[in-house]
Backbone as XML, in Angstrom:
<?xml version="1.0"?>
<chain id="A" units="angstrom">
  <residue number="1" name="UNK">
    <atom name="N" x="102.819" y="92.163" z="92.314"/>
    <atom name="CA" x="101.992" y="92.789" z="93.328"/>
    <atom name="C" x="101.230" y="91.723" z="94.136"/>
  </residue>
  <residue number="2" name="UNK">
    <atom name="N" x="100.793" y="90.683" z="93.440"/>
    <atom name="CA" x="100.061" y="89.617" z="94.135"/>
    <atom name="C" x="100.951" y="88.928" z="95.161"/>
  </residue>
  <residue number="3" name="UNK">
    <atom name="N" x="102.192" y="88.682" z="94.781"/>
    <atom name="CA" x="103.119" y="88.008" z="95.698"/>
    <atom name="C" x="103.530" y="88.930" z="96.834"/>
  </residue>
  <residue number="4" name="UNK">
    <atom name="N" x="103.784" y="90.191" z="96.524"/>
    <atom name="CA" x="104.240" y="91.126" z="97.557"/>
    <atom name="C" x="103.196" y="91.375" z="98.620"/>
  </residue>
  <residue number="5" name="UNK">
    <atom name="N" x="101.966" y="91.595" z="98.209"/>
    <atom name="CA" x="100.910" y="91.870" z="99.191"/>
    <atom name="C" x="100.573" y="90.638" z="100.027"/>
  </residue>
  <residue number="6" name="UNK">
    <atom name="N" x="100.570" y="89.473" z="99.390"/>
    <atom name="CA" x="100.270" y="88.266" z="100.169"/>
    <atom name="C" x="101.407" y="87.943" z="101.137"/>
  </residue>
  <residue number="7" name="UNK">
    <atom name="N" x="102.651" y="88.196" z="100.741"/>
    <atom name="CA" x="103.776" y="87.965" z="101.650"/>
    <atom name="C" x="103.760" y="88.961" z="102.804"/>
  </residue>
  <residue number="8" name="UNK">
    <atom name="N" x="103.388" y="90.198" z="102.516"/>
    <atom name="CA" x="103.278" y="91.199" z="103.571"/>
    <atom name="C" x="102.183" y="90.828" z="104.573"/>
  </residue>
  <residue number="9" name="UNK">
    <atom name="N" x="101.045" y="90.388" z="104.066"/>
    <atom name="CA" x="99.955" y="89.972" z="104.956"/>
    <atom name="C" x="100.337" y="88.736" z="105.767"/>
  </residue>
  <residue number="10" name="UNK">
    <atom name="N" x="101.049" y="87.801" z="105.143"/>
    <atom name="CA" x="101.485" y="86.599" z="105.863"/>
    <atom name="C" x="102.476" y="86.956" z="106.957"/>
  </residue>
  <residue number="11" name="UNK">
    <atom name="N" x="103.389" y="87.871" z="106.675"/>
    <atom name="CA" x="104.377" y="88.275" z="107.681"/>
    <atom name="C" x="103.709" y="88.985" z="108.849"/>
  </residue>
  <residue number="12" name="UNK">
    <atom name="N" x="102.766" y="89.850" z="108.557"/>
    <atom name="CA" x="102.059" y="90.563" z="109.629"/>
    <atom name="C" x="101.267" y="89.591" z="110.500"/>
  </residue>
  <residue number="13" name="UNK">
    <atom name="N" x="100.528" y="88.682" z="109.871"/>
    <atom name="CA" x="99.723" y="87.745" z="110.657"/>
    <atom name="C" x="100.593" y="86.757" z="111.418"/>
  </residue>
  <residue number="14" name="UNK">
    <atom name="N" x="101.711" y="86.360" z="110.837"/>
    <atom name="CA" x="102.587" y="85.431" z="111.541"/>
    <atom name="C" x="103.268" y="86.107" z="112.727"/>
  </residue>
  <residue number="15" name="UNK">
    <atom name="N" x="103.576" y="87.385" z="112.599"/>
    <atom name="CA" x="104.144" y="88.110" z="113.737"/>
    <atom name="C" x="103.152" y="88.243" z="114.874"/>
  </residue>
  <residue number="16" name="UNK">
    <atom name="N" x="101.908" y="88.537" z="114.532"/>
    <atom name="CA" x="100.875" y="88.645" z="115.554"/>
    <atom name="C" x="100.607" y="87.293" z="116.216"/>
  </residue>
  <residue number="17" name="UNK">
    <atom name="N" x="100.500" y="86.258" z="115.399"/>
    <atom name="CA" x="100.265" y="84.917" z="115.948"/>
    <atom name="C" x="101.463" y="84.408" z="116.743"/>
  </residue>
  <residue number="18" name="UNK">
    <atom name="N" x="102.661" y="84.773" z="116.308"/>
    <atom name="CA" x="103.864" y="84.306" z="117.000"/>
    <atom name="C" x="103.971" y="84.831" z="118.409"/>
  </residue>
  <residue number="19" name="UNK">
    <atom name="N" x="103.654" y="86.106" z="118.592"/>
    <atom name="CA" x="103.732" y="86.660" z="119.944"/>
    <atom name="C" x="102.657" y="86.063" z="120.847"/>
  </residue>
  <residue number="20" name="UNK">
    <atom name="N" x="101.476" y="85.837" z="120.292"/>
    <atom name="CA" x="100.418" y="85.212" z="121.091"/>
    <atom name="C" x="100.749" y="83.748" z="121.389"/>
  </residue>
  <residue number="21" name="UNK">
    <atom name="N" x="101.355" y="83.072" z="120.420"/>
    <atom name="CA" x="101.695" y="81.659" z="120.612"/>
    <atom name="C" x="102.764" y="81.484" z="121.677"/>
  </residue>
  <residue number="22" name="UNK">
    <atom name="N" x="103.733" y="82.386" z="121.727"/>
    <atom name="CA" x="104.749" y="82.294" z="122.774"/>
    <atom name="C" x="104.141" y="82.467" z="124.156"/>
  </residue>
  <residue number="23" name="UNK">
    <atom name="N" x="103.141" y="83.327" z="124.263"/>
    <atom name="CA" x="102.464" y="83.493" z="125.544"/>
    <atom name="C" x="101.717" y="82.237" z="125.963"/>
  </residue>
  <residue number="24" name="UNK">
    <atom name="N" x="101.076" y="81.591" z="124.992"/>
    <atom name="CA" x="100.332" y="80.368" z="125.295"/>
    <atom name="C" x="101.281" y="79.245" z="125.703"/>
  </residue>
  <residue number="25" name="UNK">
    <atom name="N" x="102.376" y="79.081" z="124.957"/>
    <atom name="CA" x="103.321" y="77.995" z="125.256"/>
    <atom name="C" x="104.027" y="78.242" z="126.584"/>
  </residue>
  <residue number="26" name="UNK">
    <atom name="N" x="104.242" y="79.502" z="126.935"/>
    <atom name="CA" x="104.881" y="79.791" z="128.220"/>
    <atom name="C" x="103.985" y="79.390" z="129.381"/>
  </residue>
  <residue number="27" name="UNK">
    <atom name="N" x="102.675" y="79.557" z="129.205"/>
    <atom name="CA" x="101.752" y="79.200" z="130.286"/>
    <atom name="C" x="101.368" y="77.728" z="130.259"/>
  </residue>
  <residue number="28" name="UNK">
    <atom name="N" x="101.180" y="77.178" z="129.063"/>
    <atom name="CA" x="100.768" y="75.777" z="128.931"/>
    <atom name="C" x="101.615" y="75.080" z="127.872"/>
  </residue>
  <residue number="29" name="UNK">
    <atom name="N" x="102.696" y="74.449" z="128.253"/>
    <atom name="CA" x="103.596" y="73.798" z="127.284"/>
    <atom name="C" x="102.953" y="72.649" z="126.511"/>
  </residue>
  <residue number="30" name="UNK">
    <atom name="N" x="101.871" y="72.094" z="127.001"/>
    <atom name="CA" x="101.240" y="70.967" z="126.308"/>
    <atom name="C" x="100.544" y="71.392" z="125.011"/>
  </residue>
  <residue number="31" name="UNK">
    <atom name="N" x="100.346" y="72.687" z="124.802"/>
    <atom name="CA" x="99.709" y="73.176" z="123.574"/>
    <atom name="C" x="100.714" y="73.493" z="122.471"/>
  </residue>
  <residue number="32" name="UNK">
    <atom name="N" x="101.960" y="73.084" z="122.639"/>
    <atom name="CA" x="102.999" y="73.435" z="121.667"/>
    <atom name="C" x="102.709" y="72.870" z="120.281"/>
  </residue>
  <residue number="33" name="UNK">
    <atom name="N" x="102.218" y="71.657" z="120.196"/>
    <atom name="CA" x="101.914" y="71.047" z="118.897"/>
    <atom name="C" x="100.798" y="71.756" z="118.165"/>
  </residue>
  <residue number="34" name="UNK">
    <atom name="N" x="99.760" y="72.162" z="118.880"/>
    <atom name="CA" x="98.644" y="72.872" z="118.256"/>
    <atom name="C" x="99.053" y="74.273" z="117.818"/>
  </residue>
  <residue number="35" name="UNK">
    <atom name="N" x="99.933" y="74.888" z="118.561"/>
    <atom name="CA" x="100.372" y="76.248" z="118.241"/>
    <atom name="C" x="101.190" y="76.251" z="116.956"/>
  </residue>
  <residue number="36" name="UNK">
    <atom name="N" x="101.982" y="75.219" z="116.732"/>
    <atom name="CA" x="102.795" y="75.149" z="115.516"/>
    <atom name="C" x="101.902" y="75.089" z="114.283"/>
  </residue>
  <residue number="37" name="UNK">
    <atom name="N" x="100.778" y="74.399" z="114.388"/>
    <atom name="CA" x="99.834" y="74.334" z="113.259"/>
    <atom name="C" x="99.306" y="75.722" z="112.938"/>
  </residue>
  <residue number="38" name="UNK">
    <atom name="N" x="98.979" y="76.501" z="113.955"/>
    <atom name="CA" x="98.473" y="77.851" z="113.718"/>
    <atom name="C" x="99.552" y="78.775" z="113.168"/>
  </residue>
  <residue number="39" name="UNK">
    <atom name="N" x="100.797" y="78.506" z="113.457"/>
    <atom name="CA" x="101.883" y="79.321" z="112.909"/>
    <atom name="C" x="102.171" y="78.995" z="111.450"/>
  </residue>
  <residue number="40" name="UNK">
    <atom name="N" x="101.816" y="77.816" z="110.996"/>
    <atom name="CA" x="102.055" y="77.420" z="109.609"/>
    <atom name="C" x="100.964" y="77.960" z="108.685"/>
  </residue>
  <residue number="41" name="UNK">
    <atom name="N" x="99.770" y="78.168" z="109.179"/>
    <atom name="CA" x="98.655" y="78.602" z="108.338"/>
    <atom name="C" x="98.908" y="79.907" z="107.578"/>
  </residue>
  <residue number="42" name="UNK">
    <atom name="N" x="99.514" y="80.939" z="108.158"/>
    <atom name="CA" x="99.774" y="82.149" z="107.357"/>
    <atom name="C" x="100.735" y="81.922" z="106.198"/>
  </residue>
  <residue number="43" name="UNK">
    <atom name="N" x="101.579" y="80.920" z="106.286"/>
    <atom name="CA" x="102.478" y="80.632" z="105.170"/>
    <atom name="C" x="101.700" y="80.183" z="103.942"/>
  </residue>
  <residue number="44" name="UNK">
    <atom name="N" x="100.538" y="79.579" z="104.155"/>
    <atom name="CA" x="99.705" y="79.203" z="103.019"/>
    <atom name="C" x="99.239" y="80.436" z="102.251"/>
  </residue>
  <residue number="45" name="UNK">
    <atom name="N" x="99.036" y="81.533" z="102.947"/>
    <atom name="CA" x="98.640" y="82.778" z="102.292"/>
    <atom name="C" x="99.725" y="83.238" z="101.326"/>
  </residue>
  <residue number="46" name="UNK">
    <atom name="N" x="100.964" y="83.169" z="101.727"/>
    <atom name="CA" x="102.069" y="83.536" z="100.842"/>
    <atom name="C" x="102.196" y="82.541" z="99.684"/>
  </residue>
  <residue number="47" name="UNK">
    <atom name="N" x="101.960" y="81.279" z="99.944"/>
    <atom name="CA" x="102.016" y="80.273" z="98.887"/>
    <atom name="C" x="100.912" y="80.496" z="97.861"/>
  </residue>
  <residue number="48" name="UNK">
    <atom name="N" x="99.714" y="80.817" z="98.312"/>
    <atom name="CA" x="98.619" y="81.113" z="97.383"/>
    <atom name="C" x="98.926" y="82.356" z="96.559"/>
  </residue>
  <residue number="49" name="UNK">
    <atom name="N" x="99.556" y="83.349" z="97.150"/>
    <atom name="CA" x="99.962" y="84.538" z="96.407"/>
    <atom name="C" x="100.968" y="84.202" z="95.323"/>
  </residue>
  <residue number="50" name="UNK">
    <atom name="N" x="101.893" y="83.292" z="95.614"/>
    <atom name="CA" x="102.874" y="82.855" z="94.623"/>
    <atom name="C" x="102.197" y="82.130" z="93.471"/>
  </residue>
  <residue number="51" name="UNK">
    <atom name="N" x="101.235" y="81.293" z="93.781"/>
    <atom name="CA" x="100.507" y="80.564" z="92.737"/>
    <atom name="C" x="99.723" y="81.535" z="91.863"/>
  </residue>
  <residue number="52" name="UNK">
    <atom name="N" x="99.051" y="82.502" z="92.469"/>
    <atom name="CA" x="98.301" y="83.504" z="91.707"/>
    <atom name="C" x="99.246" y="84.329" z="90.844"/>
  </residue>
  <residue number="53" name="UNK">
    <atom name="N" x="100.416" y="84.675" z="91.372"/>
    <atom name="CA" x="101.389" y="85.447" z="90.596"/>
    <atom name="C" x="101.846" y="84.670" z="89.363"/>
  </residue>
  <residue number="54" name="UNK">
    <atom name="N" x="102.080" y="83.379" z="89.499"/>
    <atom name="CA" x="102.472" y="82.579" z="88.334"/>
    <atom name="C" x="101.326" y="82.456" z="87.339"/>
  </residue>
  <residue number="55" name="UNK">
    <atom name="N" x="100.101" y="82.320" z="87.821"/>
    <atom name="CA" x="98.961" y="82.241" z="86.914"/>
    <atom name="C" x="98.745" y="83.554" z="86.177"/>
  </residue>
  <residue number="56" name="UNK">
    <atom name="N" x="98.912" y="84.661" z="86.846"/>
    <atom name="CA" x="98.747" y="85.962" z="86.212"/>
    <atom name="C" x="99.876" y="86.275" z="85.250"/>
  </residue>
  <residue number="57" name="UNK">
    <atom name="N" x="101.047" y="85.749" z="85.492"/>
    <atom name="CA" x="102.190" y="86.018" z="84.635"/>
    <atom name="C" x="101.933" y="85.537" z="83.205"/>
  </residue>
  <residue number="58" name="UNK">
    <atom name="N" x="101.237" y="84.473" z="83.064"/>
    <atom name="CA" x="100.932" y="83.953" z="81.731"/>
    <atom name="C" x="99.835" y="84.724" z="81.031"/>
  </residue>
  <residue number="59" name="UNK">
    <atom name="N" x="98.981" y="85.422" z="81.774"/>
    <atom name="CA" x="97.836" y="86.102" z="81.175"/>
    <atom name="C" x="98.029" y="87.595" z="80.972"/>
  </residue>
  <residue number="60" name="UNK">
    <atom name="N" x="99.026" y="88.180" z="81.583"/>
    <atom name="CA" x="99.199" y="89.628" z="81.499"/>
    <atom name="C" x="99.589" y="90.055" z="80.097"/>
  </residue>
  <residue number="61" name="UNK">
    <atom name="N" x="100.549" y="89.395" z="79.489"/>
    <atom name="CA" x="101.015" y="89.772" z="78.166"/>
    <atom name="C" x="100.128" y="89.294" z="77.024"/>
  </residue>
  <residue number="62" name="UNK">
    <atom name="N" x="99.264" y="88.335" z="77.262"/>
    <atom name="CA" x="98.474" y="87.756" z="76.179"/>
    <atom name="C" x="97.358" y="88.678" z="75.712"/>
  </residue>
  <residue number="63" name="UNK">
    <atom name="N" x="96.898" y="89.599" z="76.524"/>
    <atom name="CA" x="95.830" y="90.508" z="76.115"/>
    <atom name="C" x="96.313" y="91.634" z="75.239"/>
  </residue>
  <residue number="64" name="UNK">
    <atom name="N" x="97.618" y="91.921" z="75.203"/>
    <atom name="CA" x="98.156" y="93.035" z="74.436"/>
    <atom name="C" x="98.530" y="92.630" z="73.007"/>
  </residue>
  <residue number="65" name="UNK">
    <atom name="N" x="98.681" y="91.348" z="72.747"/>
    <atom name="CA" x="99.151" y="90.906" z="71.428"/>
    <atom name="C" x="98.049" y="90.846" z="70.399"/>
  </residue>
</chain>
C-alpha cells in the first residue's frame, strides 16, 4: 500500500508538472535545464515509498510471532 499510493501520487504530480513544463519550455527554451530538475522531484516520492515499503516488510510479520 505504501508503494502503490506513493507511486500514484508521483504519477499524478509528474503529469501535472509535465504539462506545465512543456508550456514553459515552448515559451522560453532557456529554462529547459531547470524544468528537468522539477520533473525529477516527484520520482523521489515514489522512491521514498519503495524504501518505506521495504522497511515495513520486515516489521509486519514480527508483531504476530
